[in-house]
VEXLUMVEX-461169 format. One record per residue (C-alpha): residue in three letters; z, x, y; residue number from 0. Coordinates in steps of 0.02 Angstrom, whole numbers, plus 50000, padded with zeros to 5 digits. Layout:
N
R  aa    zz    xx    yy   i
R ALA     Z     X     Y NUM
...
END
This chain:
236
R  aa    zz    xx    yy   i
R MET 49403 51552 49359   0
R ALA 49451 51675 49229   1
R SER 49567 51818 49267   2
R SER 49559 52004 49229   3
R GLY 49371 52009 49251   4
R ALA 49337 51900 49098   5
R ALA 49181 51791 49101   6
R PHE 49214 51607 49139   7
R ASN 49184 51499 48985   8
R ASP 49146 51323 49044   9
R SER 49168 51250 48869  10
R LEU 49356 51288 48872  11
R THR 49493 51173 48932  12
R PRO 49514 51202 49120  13
R SER 49654 51324 49159  14
R PHE 49817 51274 49241  15
R ARG 49752 51359 49398  16
R ALA 49596 51251 49393  17
R GLN 49704 51097 49370  18
R LEU 49805 51142 49524  19
R GLY 49639 51147 49616  20
R GLU 49630 50958 49596  21
R ALA 49740 50951 49751  22
R ARG 49579 50971 49851  23
R VAL 49546 50787 49817  24
R PHE 49643 50736 49973  25
R GLY 49526 50833 50086  26
R GLU 49377 50769 49986  27
R TRP 49433 50589 50013  28
R LEU 49451 50612 50201  29
R ALA 49283 50700 50212  30
R GLY 49196 50567 50109  31
R ARG 49261 50429 50221  32
R ALA 49214 50523 50379  33
R GLN 49038 50561 50317  34
R ARG 48993 50391 50245  35
R SER 48873 50345 50384  36
R ARG 48779 50509 50364  37
R LEU 48772 50492 50175  38
R VAL 48694 50319 50177  39
R ALA 48576 50347 50323  40
R GLY 48398 50302 50274  41
R ARG 48448 50236 50102  42
R ASP 48420 50058 50041  43
R GLY 48473 50000 49868  44
R HIS 48384 49832 49898  45
R GLY 48530 49738 49823  46
R ARG 48515 49823 49654  47
R ALA 48667 49791 49544  48
R VAL 48788 49933 49511  49
R MET 48951 49929 49414  50
R VAL 49078 50069 49433  51
R ILE 49193 50097 49285  52
R PRO 49358 50189 49321  53
R GLY 49428 50337 49228  54
R PHE 49580 50352 49115  55
R LEU 49737 50274 49194  56
R SER 49633 50216 49342  57
R ARG 49581 50045 49403  58
R ASP 49453 49975 49523  59
R LEU 49560 50018 49674  60
R LEU 49534 50204 49643  61
R THR 49345 50189 49637  62
R ARG 49337 50098 49803  63
R PRO 49277 50249 49906  64
R LEU 49122 50262 49795  65
R ARG 49096 50074 49789  66
R ASP 49111 50058 49978  67
R THR 48982 50196 50000  68
R LEU 48860 50111 49882  69
R THR 48888 49944 49968  70
R ALA 48848 50028 50135  71
R ALA 48684 50087 50057  72
R ASN 48640 49905 50017  73
R TYR 48679 49901 49831  74
R HIS 48765 49751 49754  75
R VAL 48921 49837 49688  76
R GLU 49048 49775 49563  77
R GLY 49206 49850 49491  78
R TRP 49230 49836 49305  79
R GLY 49358 49697 49330  80
R LEU 49459 49738 49173  81
R GLY 49617 49806 49253  82
R LEU 49697 49973 49213  83
R ASN 49594 50086 49100  84
R ARG 49727 50136 48972  85
R GLY 49604 50190 48838  86
R VAL 49495 50120 48700  87
R THR 49545 49955 48618  88
R PRO 49457 49865 48475  89
R ASP 49386 49732 48593  90
R LEU 49341 49848 48736  91
R LEU 49153 49849 48716  92
R ASP 49149 49661 48687  93
R ARG 49242 49630 48850  94
R LEU 49141 49757 48947  95
R GLY 48978 49693 48874  96
R ALA 49023 49516 48928  97
R ARG 49061 49577 49103  98
R ILE 48894 49670 49113  99
R ARG 48798 49518 49052 100
R GLU 48888 49410 49181 101
R VAL 48836 49523 49324 102
R ALA 48659 49547 49257 103
R ALA 48633 49359 49243 104
R LEU 48662 49343 49430 105
R HIS 48593 49506 49499 106
R GLY 48476 49583 49370 107
R PRO 48500 49736 49259 108
R VAL 48653 49838 49306 109
R ALA 48665 50025 49338 110
R LEU 48827 50084 49258 111
R VAL 48921 50224 49347 112
R GLY 49064 50285 49239 113
R TRP 49197 50406 49300 114
R SER 49274 50520 49166 115
R LEU 49326 50411 49017 116
R GLY 49237 50266 49103 117
R GLY 49075 50360 49077 118
R LEU 49101 50355 48889 119
R TYR 49119 50166 48902 120
R ALA 48959 50159 49006 121
R ARG 48861 50260 48879 122
R GLU 48920 50153 48732 123
R ALA 48900 49987 48825 124
R ALA 48720 50032 48867 125
R LYS 48684 50049 48681 126
R ILE 48736 49870 48644 127
R ALA 48683 49784 48807 128
R THR 48521 49880 48835 129
R ASP 48424 49735 48911 130
R ASP 48560 49711 49043 131
R VAL 48581 49895 49091 132
R SER 48455 49986 49201 133
R GLN 48534 50158 49204 134
R VAL 48691 50258 49161 135
R ILE 48770 50388 49274 136
R THR 48921 50484 49212 137
R LEU 49043 50575 49325 138
R GLY 49139 50717 49242 139
R THR 49131 50625 49076 140
R PRO 49176 50722 48916 141
R PHE 49035 50657 48807 142
R SER 48990 50822 48725 143
R GLY 49076 50961 48630 144
R ASP 49262 50968 48590 145
R PRO 49349 50803 48636 146
R ARG 49509 50901 48664 147
R ALA 49434 51023 48791 148
R ASN 49519 50931 48933 149
R ARG 49688 50909 49013 150
R ALA 49710 50725 48968 151
R TRP 49692 50711 48778 152
R ARG 49877 50731 48734 153
R LEU 49930 50594 48853 154
R TYR 49786 50485 48793 155
R GLU 49841 50500 48611 156
R ARG 50024 50470 48656 157
R LEU 49982 50308 48748 158
R ASN 49851 50241 48628 159
R GLY 49911 50290 48455 160
R HIS 49744 50353 48393 161
R PRO 49657 50523 48400 162
R VAL 49533 50550 48540 163
R ASP 49399 50585 48409 164
R ASN 49437 50429 48305 165
R PRO 49443 50276 48420 166
R PRO 49461 50098 48351 167
R ILE 49277 50060 48383 168
R LYS 49117 50130 48311 169
R VAL 49042 50257 48431 170
R SER 48917 50399 48433 171
R VAL 48976 50492 48586 172
R GLY 48842 50625 48601 173
R GLU 48697 50506 48566 174
R LYS 48602 50469 48726 175
R PRO 48594 50285 48777 176
R PRO 48420 50206 48768 177
R VAL 48410 50195 48958 178
R PRO 48390 50329 49092 179
R THR 48550 50432 49088 180
R ILE 48610 50560 49215 181
R ALA 48764 50669 49192 182
R LEU 48852 50737 49346 183
R TRP 48968 50884 49312 184
R SER 49066 51007 49416 185
R PRO 49110 51191 49392 186
R LEU 49269 51153 49492 187
R ASP 49328 51017 49371 188
R GLY 49513 51045 49336 189
R ILE 49527 50911 49202 190
R VAL 49371 50914 49091 191
R ALA 49280 51068 49029 192
R PRO 49117 51074 49129 193
R ALA 49010 51102 48974 194
R CYS 49079 50941 48898 195
R SER 49025 50837 49048 196
R ARG 48857 50925 49064 197
R GLY 48809 50903 48882 198
R LEU 48677 50979 48772 199
R THR 48489 50958 48782 200
R GLY 48444 50780 48733 201
R GLU 48616 50705 48769 202
R ALA 48562 50650 48943 203
R ASP 48395 50636 49031 204
R LEU 48452 50736 49181 205
R THR 48606 50835 49232 206
R ALA 48663 50880 49407 207
R ARG 48792 51007 49462 208
R VAL 48912 50942 49594 209
R HIS 49044 51045 49684 210
R CYS 49197 50934 49684 211
R SER 49362 50910 49593 212
R HIS 49371 50795 49443 213
R ASN 49462 50665 49547 214
R GLY 49337 50693 49687 215
R PHE 49193 50620 49587 216
R VAL 49224 50450 49666 217
R ARG 49266 50511 49842 218
R ALA 49199 50685 49885 219
R PRO 49044 50691 49998 220
R ALA 48947 50799 49874 221
R ALA 48984 50676 49733 222
R LEU 48944 50521 49835 223
R GLU 48778 50598 49885 224
R ALA 48740 50646 49704 225
R VAL 48772 50468 49644 226
R LEU 48657 50399 49779 227
R ASP 48523 50524 49729 228
R ALA 48545 50481 49545 229
R LEU 48525 50295 49577 230
R GLU 48364 50330 49671 231
R CYS 48292 50427 49524 232
R TRP 48253 50264 49433 233
R GLU 48235 50121 49553 234
R GLY 48196 49971 49445 235
END
């Protein structure tokens, strides 16, 4: 989406024009709702446990379109249950790990689906709760490259009082979790640089290109279908 004939560099922060393109999310939401029956036709998650983790400044309510779609495909679906995702806190992984273990004790190992910042939580939680996590799927998550190649880092630092590259917990962001890991990324992402959510070789087991806005990762038909496909890659 570069101008003047310049080559598009997907490792750069999305342009203001790309950010304005996030307005397509309203059409994506309507289309995702209208196409739910088609998307889940012939699919059966057999009650497998899935937890969807919301993005920065989001809560479970905003991931409902994705969760409803997965429920319709016969997965046992949980929200993260930890309220508004304001950013990393010192006890975040402890609380999320406890929540994962709680769900796993009742329903078996959990597939973690993390949207944007929530995908970073999913990747790190899978490293400490490996026996309780079956799979990690990230949706537009900036787990690779420059942590400031996105449109949210300034607000994040203002609200949380720590740099995006120095959170109050020990993390190794680019290190792949020890479970099957799939990264979904979009060339239309108006918030996170596509290269940062695609990652480098070895940072995920698989990557998949999805044509949707950043906010459409939990509601656009293409994204909903990609998540369903990713869950079916490793049925456990």
